[in-house]
SEVO-598376 format. One line per 10 residues: number of its first residue (from 1); their letters; for each residue z, x, y of C-alpha. Coordinates in steps of 0.25 Angstrom, whole numbers, plus 5000, padded with zeros to 4 digits. Example, Ala and Ser with C-alpha at 12.3 -4.5 7.8 and 13.67 -1.06 7.14 Angstrom:
BEGIN
1) AS) 5031/5049/4982 ~ 5029/5055/4996 $
//
This chain:
BEGIN
1) MGTASIHEGV) 5270/5489/5485 ~ 5277/5494/5472 ~ 5274/5507/5465 ~ 5266/5501/5454 ~ 5257/5494/5464 ~ 5254/5508/5471 ~ 5252/5515/5458 ~ 5242/5503/5454 ~ 5234/5505/5467 ~ 5233/5520/5465 $
11) RRMRFSSLLD) 5228/5518/5451 ~ 5218/5508/5455 ~ 5212/5517/5465 ~ 5211/5529/5456 ~ 5205/5520/5445 ~ 5194/5515/5454 ~ 5190/5529/5458 ~ 5190/5534/5444 ~ 5183/5522/5438 ~ 5172/5525/5449 $
21) RQERSEITQE) 5171/5540/5445 ~ 5170/5536/5430 ~ 5159/5526/5432 ~ 5151/5537/5440 ~ 5153/5545/5427 ~ 5161/5556/5435 ~ 5173/5555/5426 ~ 5175/5549/5412 ~ 5184/5538/5408 ~ 5194/5548/5402 $
31) EAAEMLGVHV) 5194/5556/5414 ~ 5197/5544/5423 ~ 5208/5539/5414 ~ 5214/5553/5414 ~ 5214/5553/5429 ~ 5221/5540/5429 ~ 5231/5544/5419 ~ 5228/5533/5409 ~ 5221/5532/5396 ~ 5206/5530/5395 $
41) RTFQRWAARY) 5207/5516/5389 ~ 5216/5512/5401 ~ 5205/5517/5411 ~ 5195/5509/5403 ~ 5203/5496/5404 ~ 5205/5498/5419 ~ 5190/5500/5421 ~ 5187/5487/5413 ~ 5198/5479/5421 ~ 5192/5485/5434 $
51) EDEGEAGLAD) 5178/5480/5430 ~ 5183/5466/5427 ~ 5194/5463/5437 ~ 5191/5474/5448 ~ 5203/5479/5455 ~ 5213/5469/5449 ~ 5210/5474/5435 ~ 5217/5487/5439 ~ 5230/5480/5442 ~ 5242/5485/5434 $
61) RRVGRRSPRR) 5245/5472/5425 ~ 5260/5477/5423 ~ 5263/5476/5438 ~ 5272/5463/5440 ~ 5275/5461/5425 ~ 5289/5462/5420 ~ 5290/5473/5409 ~ 5295/5467/5395 ~ 5304/5479/5394 ~ 5311/5477/5407 $
71) APQEELERML) 5326/5474/5407 ~ 5330/5459/5407 ~ 5333/5454/5421 ~ 5345/5446/5417 ~ 5351/5459/5410 ~ 5349/5467/5423 ~ 5356/5456/5431 ~ 5367/5455/5422 ~ 5369/5471/5423 ~ 5368/5470/5438 $
81) GLYRDKYAAF) 5379/5459/5439 ~ 5388/5467/5430 ~ 5387/5479/5438 ~ 5390/5471/5451 ~ 5402/5463/5445 ~ 5409/5473/5436 ~ 5404/5487/5436 ~ 5402/5490/5451 ~ 5403/5505/5454 ~ 5400/5509/5439 $
91) TVKHFHEQLV) 5390/5520/5437 ~ 5377/5515/5430 ~ 5380/5523/5418 ~ 5394/5517/5417 ~ 5389/5503/5420 ~ 5379/5504/5409 ~ 5389/5509/5399 ~ 5398/5497/5402 ~ 5386/5487/5402 ~ 5383/5492/5388 $
101) KRHGYKLGYT) 5397/5492/5383 ~ 5402/5479/5389 ~ 5390/5470/5392 ~ 5380/5472/5381 ~ 5370/5478/5391 ~ 5357/5483/5384 ~ 5349/5489/5396 ~ 5348/5504/5398 ~ 5355/5512/5408 ~ 5342/5515/5417 $
111) VTKLNLHVAG) 5338/5501/5419 ~ 5353/5498/5422 ~ 5353/5509/5433 ~ 5340/5506/5439 ~ 5343/5491/5441 ~ 5357/5495/5447 ~ 5349/5504/5457 ~ 5339/5492/5460 ~ 5351/5483/5462 ~ 5358/5492/5472 $
121) LVKPARSRSA) 5370/5493/5463 ~ 5370/5507/5460 ~ 5364/5518/5469 ~ 5355/5528/5462 ~ 5362/5542/5459 ~ 5358/5554/5467 ~ 5349/5564/5461 ~ 5357/5575/5455 ~ 5355/5590/5455 ~ 5353/5598/5442 $
131) HRKKRQRRPL) 5366/5600/5434 ~ 5371/5614/5433 ~ 5379/5617/5421 ~ 5389/5628/5425 ~ 5397/5629/5412 ~ 5394/5627/5398 ~ 5403/5618/5390 ~ 5412/5624/5379 ~ 5405/5623/5365 ~ 5417/5616/5358 $
141) PGMMLHQDGS) 5427/5605/5361 ~ 5441/5610/5363 ~ 5436/5623/5369 ~ 5440/5619/5384 ~ 5445/5606/5389 ~ 5445/5601/5404 ~ 5457/5593/5409 ~ 5457/5587/5423 ~ 5463/5576/5431 ~ 5456/5566/5441 $
151) RHIWIEGRPP) 5463/5557/5451 ~ 5456/5544/5453 ~ 5459/5529/5453 ~ 5457/5527/5438 ~ 5463/5513/5437 ~ 5459/5503/5447 ~ 5471/5498/5456 ~ 5480/5511/5453 ~ 5482/5523/5461 ~ 5474/5536/5457 $
161) MDLIVTLDDA) 5478/5543/5444 ~ 5474/5556/5437 ~ 5465/5555/5425 ~ 5467/5568/5416 ~ 5455/5571/5408 ~ 5454/5582/5397 ~ 5440/5584/5392 ~ 5432/5594/5383 ~ 5423/5604/5390 ~ 5413/5604/5378 $
171) TSEVYSMILV) 5411/5589/5377 ~ 5417/5583/5389 ~ 5425/5574/5379 ~ 5438/5569/5385 ~ 5450/5571/5377 ~ 5461/5565/5386 ~ 5461/5556/5398 ~ 5474/5552/5405 ~ 5478/5544/5417 ~ 5490/5549/5424 $
181) AEEGTASTLR) 5496/5547/5438 ~ 5495/5562/5442 ~ 5489/5574/5434 ~ 5499/5585/5430 ~ 5506/5592/5419 ~ 5510/5580/5411 ~ 5496/5574/5411 ~ 5490/5587/5407 ~ 5499/5589/5396 ~ 5497/5575/5391 $
191) ALREVIAAHG) 5482/5576/5391 ~ 5483/5590/5383 ~ 5492/5583/5373 ~ 5482/5572/5371 ~ 5470/5582/5369 ~ 5477/5592/5360 ~ 5484/5581/5351 ~ 5470/5575/5349 ~ 5461/5587/5348 ~ 5469/5600/5347 $
201) LFCALYTDRG) 5471/5612/5355 ~ 5459/5617/5363 ~ 5455/5630/5369 ~ 5455/5629/5385 ~ 5459/5619/5396 ~ 5451/5618/5409 ~ 5458/5612/5421 ~ 5460/5613/5436 ~ 5471/5621/5442 ~ 5480/5609/5444 $
211) GHYFHIPKGG) 5495/5613/5446 ~ 5498/5607/5432 ~ 5488/5616/5426 ~ 5489/5629/5433 ~ 5499/5637/5442 ~ 5491/5641/5455 ~ 5499/5652/5463 ~ 5492/5649/5476 ~ 5481/5639/5480 ~ 5467/5643/5476 $
221) EKASRTHKTQ) 5472/5654/5466 ~ 5469/5655/5452 ~ 5478/5648/5442 ~ 5490/5656/5437 ~ 5490/5661/5423 ~ 5504/5665/5422 ~ 5512/5653/5428 ~ 5508/5642/5419 ~ 5510/5627/5421 ~ 5515/5618/5410 $
231) VGRALAQLGI) 5500/5615/5406 ~ 5497/5630/5406 ~ 5509/5633/5398 ~ 5505/5623/5388 ~ 5491/5627/5387 ~ 5495/5641/5385 ~ 5505/5638/5374 ~ 5493/5630/5367 ~ 5484/5642/5368 ~ 5474/5634/5377 $
241) EHIASYSPQA) 5467/5641/5389 ~ 5469/5635/5402 ~ 5457/5636/5412 ~ 5458/5633/5427 ~ 5447/5627/5435 ~ 5445/5632/5449 ~ 5435/5621/5454 ~ 5431/5607/5451 ~ 5417/5611/5447 ~ 5423/5619/5436 $
251) RGRSERAFRT) 5428/5607/5430 ~ 5415/5600/5429 ~ 5418/5593/5416 ~ 5430/5586/5420 ~ 5425/5583/5434 ~ 5413/5576/5429 ~ 5421/5568/5419 ~ 5430/5563/5430 ~ 5419/5559/5438 ~ 5414/5550/5427 $
261) LQDRLPKELR) 5428/5545/5424 ~ 5431/5542/5438 ~ 5419/5533/5439 ~ 5421/5526/5425 ~ 5435/5526/5421 ~ 5441/5517/5432 ~ 5430/5507/5429 ~ 5433/5507/5414 ~ 5448/5505/5416 ~ 5444/5493/5425 $
271) LVGIDDVEAA) 5435/5487/5414 ~ 5446/5488/5403 ~ 5456/5483/5413 ~ 5466/5494/5412 ~ 5475/5496/5424 ~ 5487/5504/5418 ~ 5488/5519/5416 ~ 5494/5519/5402 ~ 5483/5509/5397 ~ 5472/5517/5404 $
281) NRWLREHYIG) 5477/5530/5397 ~ 5477/5523/5384 ~ 5463/5517/5386 ~ 5458/5530/5390 ~ 5463/5537/5378 ~ 5459/5526/5368 ~ 5446/5521/5374 ~ 5440/5528/5386 ~ 5440/5543/5382 ~ 5432/5540/5369 $
291) EYNKAFAIAP) 5422/5532/5377 ~ 5421/5543/5388 ~ 5418/5553/5378 ~ 5408/5545/5371 ~ 5400/5544/5384 ~ 5402/5558/5390 ~ 5406/5568/5379 ~ 5396/5577/5374 ~ 5394/5585/5361 ~ 5400/5600/5361 $
301) EQEGSAFVPD) 5390/5611/5360 ~ 5396/5616/5347 ~ 5402/5608/5335 ~ 5417/5610/5332 ~ 5430/5610/5341 ~ 5439/5620/5347 ~ 5451/5611/5346 ~ 5462/5617/5337 ~ 5473/5607/5332 ~ 5488/5611/5335 $
311) RTEAWREILC) 5494/5608/5321 ~ 5508/5611/5326 ~ 5506/5602/5338 ~ 5513/5612/5347 ~ 5506/5606/5359 ~ 5516/5594/5358 ~ 5527/5604/5363 ~ 5518/5612/5372 ~ 5510/5602/5380 ~ 5522/5597/5388 $
321) VIEERTVGND) 5531/5601/5400 ~ 5540/5612/5395 ~ 5551/5617/5404 ~ 5564/5625/5402 ~ 5578/5620/5405 ~ 5592/5625/5403 ~ 5602/5616/5397 ~ 5614/5611/5406 ~ 5629/5612/5403 ~ 5629/5598/5398 $
331) NTIAWDGRRL) 5618/5601/5388 ~ 5607/5593/5396 ~ 5594/5597/5402 ~ 5588/5594/5416 ~ 5574/5588/5415 ~ 5566/5580/5425 ~ 5579/5574/5432 ~ 5585/5571/5418 ~ 5596/5577/5409 ~ 5592/5579/5395 $
341) QLPESRLRPH) 5605/5579/5386 ~ 5603/5588/5374 ~ 5608/5582/5361 ~ 5617/5590/5351 ~ 5609/5600/5343 ~ 5611/5609/5330 ~ 5605/5620/5337 ~ 5617/5623/5346 ~ 5629/5616/5351 ~ 5623/5615/5365 $
351) FVKARVHLHE) 5612/5620/5374 ~ 5619/5623/5387 ~ 5611/5633/5395 ~ 5600/5634/5384 ~ 5586/5635/5389 ~ 5578/5624/5383 ~ 5563/5619/5385 ~ 5560/5604/5389 ~ 5547/5598/5384 ~ 5542/5586/5392 $
361) YPDNSVSVFL) 5531/5579/5385 ~ 5520/5570/5392 ~ 5528/5557/5388 ~ 5540/5563/5397 ~ 5549/5565/5384 ~ 5556/5579/5384 ~ 5560/5588/5373 ~ 5570/5600/5374 ~ 5568/5612/5366 ~ 5577/5624/5363 $
371) GPHRLASYDG) 5567/5634/5358 ~ 5559/5627/5347 ~ 5570/5617/5345 ~ 5569/5603/5351 ~ 5583/5599/5356 ~ 5579/5585/5360 ~ 5569/5575/5365 ~ 5570/5565/5377 ~ 5562/5554/5382 ~ 5557/5553/5397 $
381) DGALLSSPTA) 5570/5547/5401 ~ 5578/5559/5395 ~ 5583/5551/5383 ~ 5585/5559/5371 ~ 5574/5556/5360 ~ 5578/5566/5349 ~ 5587/5577/5346 ~ 5584/5586/5334 ~ 5597/5588/5327 ~ 5594/5590/5312 $
391) SSLAACSTAS) 5592/5605/5312 ~ 5586/5615/5321 ~ 5573/5614/5313 ~ 5572/5600/5316 ~ 5574/5602/5331 ~ 5563/5612/5331 ~ 5550/5608/5338 ~ 5538/5605/5329 ~ 5531/5618/5331 ~ 5544/5626/5328 $
401) RDGLHSTARV) 5547/5618/5316 ~ 5533/5621/5310 ~ 5535/5635/5312 ~ 5549/5635/5306 ~ 5544/5627/5294 ~ 5532/5637/5292 ~ 5542/5649/5291 ~ 5547/5652/5277 ~ 5561/5654/5276 ~ 5565/5667/5269 $
411) DRPAPRPPLT) 5580/5669/5264 ~ 5586/5682/5269 ~ 5591/5691/5258 ~ 5606/5693/5257 ~ 5611/5705/5264 ~ 5613/5717/5256 ~ 5626/5725/5258 ~ 5625/5739/5264 ~ 5625/5751/5255 ~ 5637/5757/5261 $
421) RSAPAAASPA) 5646/5745/5258 ~ 5656/5747/5247 ~ 5655/5740/5234 ~ 5666/5730/5237 ~ 5661/5727/5251 ~ 5647/5725/5246 ~ 5651/5715/5235 ~ 5659/5706/5245 ~ 5652/5697/5255 ~ 5652/5702/5269 $
431) QVGTWRNRGV) 5661/5695/5278 ~ 5661/5695/5293 ~ 5672/5690/5303 ~ 5686/5685/5301 ~ 5689/5674/5291 ~ 5692/5665/5302 ~ 5679/5667/5309 ~ 5671/5665/5296 ~ 5676/5651/5295 ~ 5683/5652/5282 $
441) TTAGTGWPPR) 5693/5641/5279 ~ 5705/5648/5272 ~ 5716/5637/5273 ~ 5722/5634/5259 ~ 5714/5645/5252 ~ 5723/5657/5253 ~ 5712/5665/5258 ~ 5711/5675/5264 ~ 5724/5681/5259 ~ 5733/5688/5269 $
451) NTKGARPCPR) 5741/5700/5267 ~ 5756/5701/5271 ~ 5752/5708/5284 ~ 5743/5697/5289 ~ 5731/5705/5289 ~ 5717/5699/5286 ~ 5711/5701/5273 ~ 5699/5711/5271 ~ 5687/5703/5267 ~ 5684/5713/5256 $
461) ASSMSASMYH) 5698/5709/5249 ~ 5691/5697/5243 ~ 5680/5696/5233 ~ 5677/5681/5237 ~ 5665/5678/5245 ~ 5666/5672/5259 ~ 5655/5663/5256 ~ 5664/5654/5247 ~ 5671/5649/5260 ~ 5659/5644/5267 $
//
């Protein structure tokens, strides 16, 4: 016996009892209708049908009739068939999104879920406890970003890889999503370059205490603030605060995002037929991040943004691996099993024993710097790409050139002679060193004159300026 039949039996017994009391004038029709929870006109109709048809007149005429608003059975069968054949193991929400997006499905989420439960294809979710909100979001985008990696089989048929995700604390909007073989310094710097190039500098970065993020003196101790990794050094140079997380629960934003991504992303990659890492990263950047943010990002608490544009683009030479090297006797530098040959430069004849800095970029190319001057650039195999030779200014890095151009050049005034110098000495130009050392060519000019004893002439003996020989 169904629930509707049970309710109908109870309603009949209550109605019969109340009808008898109303006929004995113990209660009015209005009071009887109120006890039944119906309108007085309904009670009057039931009373008329009971008098004409007896107990059969009290039967609910809706029982056994199909509702005109019920979902078409053909559409429900099509939905169940699609789930069995193509979308097995999808969550109901994800499955419903794909039906609407790809199959012209018009039915609602609730009817889809209930029919999947009835068919036994999806188990009803367990009841959840009350959500406890432990920390308020930052009010503006760009105030704090989360970055974390998750190891999972993201592409079916390939070994597990790390997905590096950078998202905003204020909105949960994902700014960068990169698949790499293993999380490390290179993947972190690459993700930060993507975010800063697109949005600008932000205030703080919240990460775990991985070895590429922080130096941990001993297991279980706090992250060191004095010994910095390449990532810590780059963030400090950019003025970005680096905040360490000491538990997975503290990274709730990124942990929840990864639960969603681990369930959805492999299936999405399978649907679009991507099985290559490079193609997957391109698809993530051009398509999936936008779709994810449209579905899961929320509006910030306040209007505006905390991102600041880096107009000098100093991040290009900061967000890279920077190490110091000493130039060898053959004017080469040892780097990652390669020998980088320095080309000729107008800065100095050679760079033997000089301390230089090597910048390795995410594409494995390398640049060599002496102070602000870029001496040369090399590709990932160590082949020379460029060697600035036009001038020392052209050899400067971008940030240094901007600083040099912005500095106004002021000509120095000519030095005044000391007050104690005699008049003849003050009138003639100062001359330092011997004629030979000053590089003056004297062949065929009869100058300088020599006395009969072979003594060198006194510079003050001539009124001619030494500048005329230069």
